[in-house]
C-alpha positions in Angstrom: 34.7 100.9 102.4 38.3 100.0 101.8 38.8 98.4 98.3 42.1 97.5 96.4 44.9 95.0 96.1 46.4 93.4 99.1 48.9 90.7 99.7 47.2 87.3 99.8 48.5 86.7 103.3 46.5 89.7 104.5 43.2 88.8 102.8 41.6 86.5 105.4 38.2 88.0 106.4 38.1 90.3 103.4 35.6 90.1 100.6 36.6 88.9 97.2 36.3 91.7 94.9 36.4 89.7 91.5 35.7 86.1 91.0 38.7 83.7 90.8 39.1 79.8 90.0 40.7 78.0 92.9 41.6 74.2 92.4 39.0 73.9 89.7 36.2 75.6 91.9 35.1 79.2 91.2 35.1 81.6 94.1 32.6 84.3 93.5 33.1 88.0 94.0 31.7 88.8 97.5 33.1 85.7 99.0 34.5 86.3 102.5 37.9 84.7 102.4 38.9 82.1 105.0 42.3 80.9 106.1 41.5 77.8 103.8 40.8 80.1 100.7 44.1 82.1 101.4 46.2 78.9 101.6 44.6 77.8 98.4 45.3 81.0 96.6 48.8 81.0 97.8 49.2 77.4 96.5 48.1 78.5 93.1 50.9 81.1 93.0 48.6 84.0 93.6 50.5 86.6 95.8 48.1 89.6 95.6 44.4 89.8 95.3 41.7 92.6 95.2 39.5 92.7 98.1 37.0 94.9 99.9 36.7 95.5 103.6 34.0 97.3 105.5 35.5 100.5 107.1 34.6 101.8 110.5 30.8 102.9 110.4 30.1 100.8 107.3 27.1 98.4 106.9 27.2 95.3 104.9 25.5 95.4 101.5 22.7 93.1 102.6 22.0 94.8 106.0 21.9 98.1 104.2 19.5 97.0 101.4 17.3 95.5 104.0 17.2 98.7 106.0 16.3 100.8 103.2 13.5 98.4 101.8 12.0 98.2 105.4 11.9 102.2 105.5 10.2 102.2 101.9 7.7 99.6 103.1 7.4 99.5 106.8 3.9 98.1 106.6 4.0 95.5 103.7 0.4 94.4 104.1 -1.0 98.0 104.1 1.1 99.0 101.3 0.3 95.9 99.2 3.8 94.9 98.8 6.1 92.2 100.0 10.0 92.4 100.3 12.4 89.6 99.3 15.2 88.5 101.4 18.3 90.6 100.8 20.8 89.0 98.4 23.9 90.3 96.9 23.0 93.7 98.2 19.4 93.6 96.6 15.9 93.7 97.9 13.0 93.5 95.5 9.5 95.0 96.3 6.9 92.6 94.8 3.2 93.4 94.4 0.7 91.3 96.3 -2.2 91.9 93.9 -3.3 93.8 90.9 -3.2 97.6 91.0 -1.3 100.7 90.3 1.9 101.8 91.8 1.9 105.1 93.7 5.4 106.5 94.1 6.6 109.6 95.8 9.0 110.5 93.0 10.7 113.5 94.9 11.4 111.0 97.8 13.0 108.4 95.6 15.1 111.2 93.9 16.2 112.4 97.3 17.1 108.9 98.4 19.1 108.2 95.2 21.1 111.5 95.8 22.3 110.6 99.2 25.2 108.3 98.2 26.2 107.0 94.8 26.3 103.3 96.1 22.9 103.4 97.5 20.1 103.2 94.8 16.5 102.5 94.2 14.9 101.8 90.8 11.1 101.7 90.2 8.6 101.1 87.6 7.1 104.2 86.2 4.7 106.2 88.4 1.1 104.8 88.2 2.1 101.9 86.2 -0.4 99.0 86.3 1.0 95.7 87.6 -0.3 92.3 88.6 0.2 90.1 91.6 3.8 88.8 91.9 5.3 91.6 89.7 8.4 93.5 90.8 7.6 97.3 91.3 11.0 98.2 92.6 14.4 97.1 93.6 16.9 98.4 96.3 20.3 97.9 95.2 23.6 98.5 97.1 26.2 98.8 94.5 29.3 98.4 96.8 30.0 95.6 99.2 29.4 98.0 102.2 28.3 101.6 102.6 28.4 104.1 105.4 25.8 103.4 107.9 24.8 107.2 108.2 24.1 107.2 104.5 21.8 104.4 104.8 20.0 106.1 107.8 19.6 109.2 105.9 18.2 107.4 102.8 15.7 105.6 104.8 14.5 108.8 106.4 14.1 110.6 103.1 12.2 107.7 101.3 9.9 106.4 104.2 6.7 105.1 102.8 7.6 106.3 99.3 5.9 103.5 97.4 2.8 101.6 97.7 0.3 99.5 95.4 -3.1 101.2 95.0 -5.4 98.1 94.6 -8.7 98.3 92.8 -11.6 99.7 94.6 -14.2 98.8 92.2 -15.4 95.2 91.6 -17.8 95.6 88.6 -18.2 97.6 85.4 -20.9 98.1 82.8 -20.1 98.6 79.0 -22.3 100.3 76.5 -21.3 99.8 72.8 -23.0 101.6 69.9 -23.5 100.1 66.6 -23.1 101.8 63.1 -24.0 100.1 59.7 -20.7 98.4 58.6 -19.0 99.2 61.8 -16.3 97.4 63.6 -16.6 94.0 65.3 -18.1 94.6 68.6 -17.3 91.0 69.9 -13.7 91.5 69.5 -13.8 95.0 71.4 -15.9 93.6 74.2 -13.4 90.7 74.6 -10.5 93.1 74.8 -12.2 95.2 77.4 -13.3 92.2 79.4 -9.7 91.1 79.6 -8.5 94.6 80.6 -11.0 94.6 83.5 -10.2 91.0 84.5 -6.5 92.0 84.9 -7.7 94.4 87.7 -9.9 91.8 89.2 -13.0 93.6 87.9 -16.0 91.9 86.5 -17.7 93.1 83.2 -21.3 92.8 84.8 -23.4 94.5 82.1 -22.9 94.8 78.4 -25.5 96.7 76.2 -25.3 97.3 72.5 -27.5 100.1 71.1 -27.5 102.1 67.8 -25.2 105.1 67.6 -27.8 107.5 68.8 -27.7 110.1 71.6 -31.1 109.4 73.0 -30.6 105.6 73.0 -27.2 105.8 74.5 -28.5 108.1 77.2 -31.1 105.5 78.1 -28.5 102.9 78.1 -26.2 104.7 80.5 -29.3 105.2 82.9 -30.1 101.6 82.9 -26.4 100.3 82.9 -25.3 98.1 85.8 -21.7 98.1 87.3 -19.7 100.5 89.4 -17.9 101.9 86.5 -19.5 102.9 83.2 -17.5 102.3 80.0 -18.6 103.5 76.5 -17.3 102.1 73.3 -18.7 103.9 70.2 -19.1 102.5 66.7 -17.8 105.8 65.3 -15.0 107.7 66.9 -15.9 110.6 69.2 -14.7 113.7 67.4 -15.9 116.5 69.7 -17.4 117.4 73.1 -20.8 117.7 71.5 -20.6 114.3 69.8 -22.9 111.5 70.4 -21.2 109.9 73.5 -20.3 113.0 75.7 -23.7 114.4 74.8 -25.4 111.3 76.1 -23.4 111.5 79.4 -24.6 115.2 80.1 -28.2 114.2 79.2 -28.1 111.4 81.6 -27.2 114.1 84.3 -23.4 113.8 84.1 -20.5 115.9 83.5 -17.4 115.6 81.2 -14.0 116.2 83.0 -11.9 115.9 79.8 -12.1 115.1 76.1 -8.9 114.2 74.4 -5.6 113.2 75.7 -1.8 113.6 74.4 -1.3 109.7 74.2 -1.2 108.1 71.0 -2.8 105.6 70.4 -5.6 106.8 72.6 -6.3 110.4 71.7 -10.0 110.2 71.5 -10.8 109.3 75.0 -13.1 111.2 77.3 -13.7 111.0 81.1 -16.6 112.0 83.1 -19.0 111.0 85.7 -22.8 110.4 86.3 -23.4 111.1 89.9 -20.7 109.2 91.8 -20.0 106.7 89.0 -17.0 107.3 86.7 -17.7 107.2 82.9 -14.8 106.5 80.5 -15.4 107.0 76.8 -12.9 104.5 75.2 -11.1 105.3 72.0 -11.4 103.0 69.2 -7.9 101.5 69.8 -9.4 100.0 73.1 -10.8 97.3 70.7 -7.3 96.0 70.5 -5.4 94.3 73.6 -2.4 96.4 72.9 -1.5 99.2 75.3 -3.2 102.6 74.8 -4.0 105.6 76.7 -7.2 104.3 77.9 -5.4 101.8 79.9 -3.6 104.6 81.8 -7.0 106.2 82.8 -8.8 103.0 83.3 -6.4 101.6 85.7 -6.1 104.7 87.9 -9.9 105.2 88.0 -10.5 101.5 88.8 -8.1 101.9 91.8 -9.7 105.1 93.1 -7.0 107.5 92.0 -8.5 110.9 91.2 -7.8 111.8 87.5 -8.2 115.4 86.6 -8.0 117.2 83.2 -4.5 118.4 84.3 -3.6 114.9 85.0 -4.4 113.7 81.5 -2.7 116.8 80.0 0.5 115.7 81.9 0.5 112.2 80.2 2.1 113.6 77.0 5.8 113.0 78.1 6.1 109.2 77.5 2.7 109.1 75.8 4.0 108.2 72.4 3.4 104.4 72.7 4.6 101.7 70.6 3.3 101.2 67.0 1.0 98.2 66.7 0.3 96.4 63.5 -3.2 97.7 63.1 -2.1 101.2 62.7 -0.6 102.7 59.4 3.1 103.1 59.4 4.0 105.8 59.9 1.2 107.4 61.7 -0.5 109.6 58.9 -3.5 109.8 56.8 -6.0 108.4 59.3 -7.7 109.7 62.5 -8.2 107.6 65.5 
């Protein structure tokens, strides 16, 4: 792209680099200057203007943004995304429903290294989103960029982003009671809302004493495609009440504990083909916590291993919430 000052008399057909006021009307940057614009600038006593012109082999910003967005999302319906029309060198990628965003981070990094004027920004990998939410934006910074750079970027990032929609439609929740324990109604409501945001119905809720045998039976009888456990007393060990109940019910535990705060005391397992998530006490609050990261992925059919949870520590220090002590000290949870 050619960019710089030119005599006004040579500016016709070029793109205005910076907004100017002409006869009380604002000409915005990016405006293609016509003969009328040139005459008006001259009448205002403006003899030189900064413009941009596409060079040989360049693509206009909107055409370039559209090409890259189409390469990222060649099958919008299958990828759960829609593309906005290009405007000012930008195309936004919008989610068509609830889910988590799967990103080929290496491909996005490679795309962004092709040319400084060709950029894609995304939400964090595996972020939960709702319908109509922007998950990525393609932005061409310059008014025009080399077409070969656009082609290369598109090749590198083909299908690099998609929405993983929920694959489960229902869940069951077992809540254990202890004398003088927390308000179960509040916790159940918060979990119901979490599931609803993913389009999942809380189909079965059972409240039982905080006892391994009774929790084991409740898990065996529980309805729903996902099994959630919220204990009245925090799970503190792999052999504590809730993980023990999962194993007694014929299940296994993949992971206890996660490097996300709040949310440390989560466990993940399964009974047969049904995933089981032991929720930390902070799940009683609607505030974001580590359980949200695991629940959303599991709900969308994403395999979550112990190694995946171990890798959540970078970025896992979440915002303080009013219900926690300040600073985080003197209390477990």
